[in-house]
PAVOBA-646255 format. One record per residue: x, y, z of N, C-alpha, C in turn; residue in one letter. Coordinates in pm, 1 decimal. Last residue first. Layout:
X  Y  Z  X  Y  Z  X  Y  Z  A
...
This chain:
10696.5  6380.3  10559.7  10629.1  6263.3  10626.3  10634.3  6150.1  10556.5  G
10520.9  6669.3  10553.3  10671.2  6616.0  10587.9  10554.7  6469.9  10645.9  A
10370.4  6789.9  10268.6  10367.3  6742.7  10363.4  10495.9  6685.6  10422.2  R
10383.1  7085.2  10059.6  10441.8  6939.7  10062.5  10439.4  6898.6  10220.5  E
10117.3  7227.2  9860.1  10189.6  7238.6  9989.8  10244.2  7080.5  10021.8  V
10116.1  7391.5  9547.0  10125.8  7319.6  9662.1  10151.3  7267.8  9778.8  A
9968.4  7761.3  9565.0  10086.5  7602.7  9555.6  10020.3  7519.3  9572.6  T
9868.0  7966.9  9668.4  9727.5  7832.6  9640.0  9820.4  7736.9  9570.1  F
10084.7  8141.2  9734.8  10018.6  8057.0  9851.2  9897.9  7978.4  9790.6  A
10115.7  8233.5  9464.5  10254.5  8118.4  9556.0  10170.2  8057.7  9656.4  W
9926.2  8357.7  9383.8  9916.8  8225.3  9326.6  10029.2  8157.9  9368.0  V
9990.7  8562.7  9580.0  9861.9  8519.5  9548.4  9881.7  8358.1  9525.1  L
10215.2  8666.0  9491.5  10182.2  8650.9  9649.4  10086.7  8542.1  9641.4  A
10166.6  8752.3  9212.5  10250.6  8608.6  9230.4  10234.4  8589.1  9383.1  V
9953.5  8965.8  9252.3  9883.8  8830.3  9220.5  10013.5  8744.6  9233.5  V
10152.1  9117.6  9418.1  9995.0  9107.6  9487.1  9933.6  8943.8  9420.2  W
10287.2  9217.4  9224.8  10340.3  9129.8  9340.4  10253.2  9044.5  9415.7  G
10108.6  9331.7  9033.2  10223.3  9222.4  8988.5  10246.7  9141.3  9136.8  I
10028.8  9544.8  9183.2  9988.3  9428.4  9125.6  10014.8  9313.6  9131.8  V
10201.5  9633.7  9446.9  10187.8  9670.0  9327.4  10109.8  9574.7  9286.4  T
10183.4  9567.2  9737.0  10124.8  9725.5  9700.4  10108.3  9699.4  9570.5  W
10385.7  9365.8  9782.9  10219.9  9354.9  9804.1  10129.3  9489.2  9719.2  G
10619.9  9401.0  9811.9  10582.0  9381.0  9709.6  10454.3  9377.0  9659.9  L
10670.0  9351.4  10076.3  10727.4  9460.8  10000.0  10716.3  9468.1  9889.9  L
10434.7  9164.6  10198.4  10459.3  9298.5  10264.2  10552.0  9420.9  10196.7  L
10458.2  8951.9  10014.3  10321.9  9068.5  9979.4  10352.8  9209.2  10076.9  N
10695.7  8885.7  10079.2  10672.8  8906.3  9940.5  10542.6  9029.6  9959.1  L
10641.5  8831.3  10358.3  10755.4  8910.9  10275.6  10736.3  8992.3  10189.9  V
10496.6  8619.3  10299.6  10429.7  8749.1  10365.6  10531.2  8850.8  10298.7  F
10590.1  8401.3  10136.9  10506.5  8478.5  10099.5  10478.2  8604.7  10190.0  I
10788.7  8367.6  10336.9  10829.9  8422.4  10255.9  10701.4  8512.4  10191.4  A
10591.4  8229.7  10543.2  10733.2  8389.3  10586.8  10726.7  8451.9  10460.8  V
10522.3  7992.3  10401.3  10422.1  8136.8  10492.6  10554.5  8213.5  10494.5  A
10643.8  7789.6  10282.6  10707.6  7916.0  10252.3  10593.7  8006.7  10339.6  N
10474.9  7586.7  10293.3  10589.6  7575.2  10353.1  10674.7  7708.3  10393.5  Q
10112.4  7656.0  10429.4  10243.1  7667.2  10306.4  10332.9  7675.9  10409.7  H
9891.7  7575.8  10563.7  10000.6  7581.0  10596.0  10098.1  7553.2  10531.5  G
9667.4  7751.6  10476.0  9661.3  7639.5  10441.5  9842.5  7564.2  10502.3  R
9676.8  7971.0  10632.2  9591.0  7869.2  10663.8  9564.8  7731.4  10623.7  M
9934.9  8090.9  10549.8  9912.9  8020.6  10683.2  9801.2  7958.8  10705.8  A
9809.7  8184.2  10288.5  9914.2  8092.6  10317.9  9933.6  7981.6  10413.1  A
9582.2  8337.8  10337.5  9581.2  8203.9  10253.2  9672.5  8105.2  10263.7  V
9700.9  8541.7  10433.3  9650.6  8488.1  10485.0  9616.1  8315.6  10483.8  F
9904.1  8646.8  10268.8  9945.6  8563.5  10385.9  9871.9  8468.4  10382.6  T
9672.0  8706.4  10049.3  9790.2  8602.5  10028.6  9845.1  8515.8  10115.7  P
9522.5  8947.4  10169.3  9473.8  8818.5  10174.0  9606.6  8654.3  10136.6  L
9684.3  9187.9  10233.2  9691.6  9054.5  10320.8  9681.0  8933.4  10262.0  F
9455.8  9317.7  10092.7  9636.0  9319.1  10043.5  9695.1  9244.1  10136.6  H
9266.4  9246.4  10262.9  9273.1  9195.1  10116.2  9369.3  9239.8  10075.2  L
9348.6  9351.5  10466.1  9286.1  9241.0  10484.6  9252.8  9203.9  10343.4  L
9332.6  9669.7  10422.8  9475.5  9576.2  10513.1  9433.6  9429.4  10484.9  L
9039.5  9722.4  10339.5  9186.1  9733.7  10262.8  9301.8  9650.9  10340.4  G
8919.7  9662.9  10568.9  8898.2  9570.9  10485.2  8993.5  9597.9  10362.6  M
9054.2  9891.3  10732.3  9060.3  9769.8  10810.7  9050.5  9653.5  10667.4  M
8939.8  10107.1  10571.8  9037.5  10069.5  10620.1  9107.2  9900.4  10656.7  G
8679.8  10089.5  10614.5  8697.3  10087.2  10494.7  8858.0  10061.7  10489.1  I
8642.4  10123.8  10878.6  8596.5  9985.8  10893.2  8664.8  9995.0  10688.1  C
8741.6  10376.8  10923.0  8831.9  10260.0  10962.4  8751.9  10127.4  10924.7  L
8543.4  10462.2  10820.3  8648.4  10489.2  10747.1  8747.3  10369.8  10794.6  M
8314.8  10457.6  11015.3  8323.4  10373.7  10872.8  8436.5  10425.3  10753.9  G
8396.6  10622.0  11189.1  8372.4  10493.5  11202.0  8372.1  10401.0  11073.1  A
8354.7  10862.0  11071.2  8532.5  10790.2  11080.5  8514.0  10647.9  11153.9  P
8149.9  10875.8  10781.8  8196.8  10874.2  10946.1  8323.5  10828.7  10995.9  H
8173.8  11110.7  10514.3  8198.4  10988.9  10581.7  8221.9  10974.4  10745.4  I
8208.4  11318.6  10397.2  8078.8  11277.1  10435.9  8063.1  11160.7  10481.8  G
8431.8  11504.6  10306.9  8347.9  11374.3  10224.4  8209.9  11298.7  10268.7  L
8439.9  11681.5  10538.7  8413.1  11701.1  10370.7  8343.7  11622.7  10274.3  N
8478.4  11532.6  10765.5  8329.1  11596.6  10751.5  8330.0  11644.8  10599.1  Q
8771.2  11393.1  10717.7  8665.6  11338.0  10739.4  8486.5  11435.3  10657.2  L
8989.9  11637.2  10496.5  8901.4  11608.1  10617.8  8783.1  11495.8  10622.3  G
9161.4  11599.0  10262.5  9021.0  11700.5  10267.2  8984.9  11717.3  10409.6  F
9403.0  11454.8  10343.3  9390.7  11559.8  10274.4  9275.5  11671.5  10299.9  Q
9279.5  11221.1  10475.3  9411.6  11296.8  10527.7  9406.3  11444.6  10490.3  A
9068.6  11121.6  10298.1  9006.0  11211.4  10439.5  9149.7  11307.3  10495.0  A
9218.8  11038.8  10062.9  9148.7  11171.9  10059.5  9111.8  11214.9  10227.8  L
9346.6  10863.7  10196.2  9363.5  10975.7  10138.1  9382.0  11079.4  10179.8  I
9131.0  10697.9  10244.6  9179.0  10723.0  10388.5  9314.2  10845.4  10318.3  L
9044.5  10628.7  10024.6  8970.5  10741.6  10088.4  9040.6  10794.8  10206.3  P
9283.0  10454.5  9867.2  9213.9  10622.4  9825.3  9119.7  10680.0  9920.2  L
9265.7  10246.9  10015.4  9360.6  10358.9  10040.4  9327.3  10449.1  9990.4  M
């Protein structure tokens, strides 16, 4: 997110970064930030919504993001 903050403060032209490149960097940052949520959803985790909420509220901290990622990789209980 640092490139977005720098772009807002100094302008894209001063950084020498094309706006499309800045958009790509921002999208990659969002995908990385919500990686635990995507992992939980793809695995069909029973607590996927709770993992999303944790990721949304505390994912900006390193500890919150790691906890959400570890939780997303925990065992999935299958009904039946």
